[in-house]
Structures are given as structure tokens and as C-alpha cells.
N, C-alpha and C positions, 0 to 999 in steps of 0.2 A: 510804784507807778507815779509818774509826774502829775501834778495837779494841772488843771486847765490853764492857768496863767503861765506856768512854766512851759507847757506844751506850745502855747502861742508864741512865747518868747523864742523858743527853740526853732519853731517852724519859720517865723519871720526872719530870724537871724540867718538861718541856713539858706534862705531865699535871696539874700543880698548877693547880687551878681558881682563877679570879679570886676575890679575897676571902680567900685562904688563902696560907700560906707553909709552907716545910719548912726543916729545919735540914740542915747539911752531914752531920751524923751520921745523921739519919733517912734521907737519900738513900743513904748508905753501907750502912746496915742493909738497906734495901729492895733494894739491888743484890746483897745476899748477902756483903758485905764489911765487917762491922762493924769499927770502929777504923781505917777508911780515909777519915775525913772530910776530911783534908787532900788526899787524892787527888781527892775530889769537887771541892774548891775549885780545884785545879789544872786539872781538866778544864773546869770552868765558865769559868775564866780564859782558856782557849784558845778560847772561843766555841762550845762544843758545843750551847748552847741559847739561844734567843731570850728565854727566861723566867728567866734566871739571877738576875734581880733579886728573884725570889720565894724565894731561898734565903738564910737568915740564920744567925747563930751560935747556939750551943746555949742562950744566955741571951736570945735574941730580938734581939740587937744586930745592926745592919747592918754586919757585918764586911767585906762585899764592896764597900762603897761606893767604895773607892780604885780599883777596876777600871773605874769608869764615867768617861766623858770629862769630865763636869762635876760639881762638888760638889753633893750633894743630889739627884742624878738618881735613884738607887735609891729614896730615900724618896718622891720625887714619883711614880715609876712604881707603887710599892706603893699610895700613896694613890689614884691613878687606878684601880687594880684593886679598890679597896674595903677596903684594910687601913689601919687607923689607926696612924700612926707618931708616937711621942712626940717632944718637943723634944730629948730625949737620943738620938734615932735608935734607939729600941727598939720592938719589936712585942710585944704580949701573946700569948704562945704558948698560953696557956689558951684564948684566944678564937679565934685565927687559925691554929693549927697544923693542917695537912692531915693527916688520918688515913684513908688509903685502906684498904679492906678487903683481906684477902689475895687474894680473887678479882680485885679491880681490879688489884693489883700483878702478879699472874700474867698477866693479859691484856695489861697494858702491856708487860711484859718479853717476852712471846711475840711481840707485834707488832714490838718492837725487833729481835728476832733475824731476822725475815723481811725487814727493810729493808736 
């Protein structure tokens, strides 16, 4: 059984809509654990979410690309979901950063606790 933090990471990551990304730090903050971005990365690396490809570094860089089975897969999945990825494998966070409302976050986390 997943621990509470991992459940929250999974639920929030799974809630990122197509055409949007989140940063490891943003997911950590939304989980109520600011400064735990590395823990988010570790949880995603363990396969807690099918949409881990939508989580990028704080600068918009595809820092999780090494976790994918083939080079360029994270970028390709992002492109297929509607996110433009530059040749340097970065995403424009001003345009694509997911910004859920506090109410949305509360609902997502509430559902995660009941699962």
C-alpha cells in the first residue's frame, strides 16, 4: 500500500490536464511538503503515476527523461499531450504550467485519501 505522500503525489500528477505540466517543487508544495521536490521525483521514479512525464524541473527542463526507456520519450509524450518542447528539451512554464485552484487541490487530495 502506498504511503500518504506517495498517494498525494500520484493523485496530483494524474490530475495534470493534457497541455499542462507541473514541476517537482509544485507537486511537493501541493502535497503540503514544500522543499521535498526530490521526494516527489523519487516517488515518480517508482512508478506511482502513469503521467509522470508531465512533471519537469523548476526551469522547465525535462529532468526526468533518464527514467524513460527510450531517449526522447518524455518529450514525445509531452508533445502528444499538447505541450511544445524546445530542441533543448525545455518547456515554457509561463505558458504550460498547471495552476490548479485551492479547491481543485483539496478535492484531488480528498479523493486520494479515500483510495
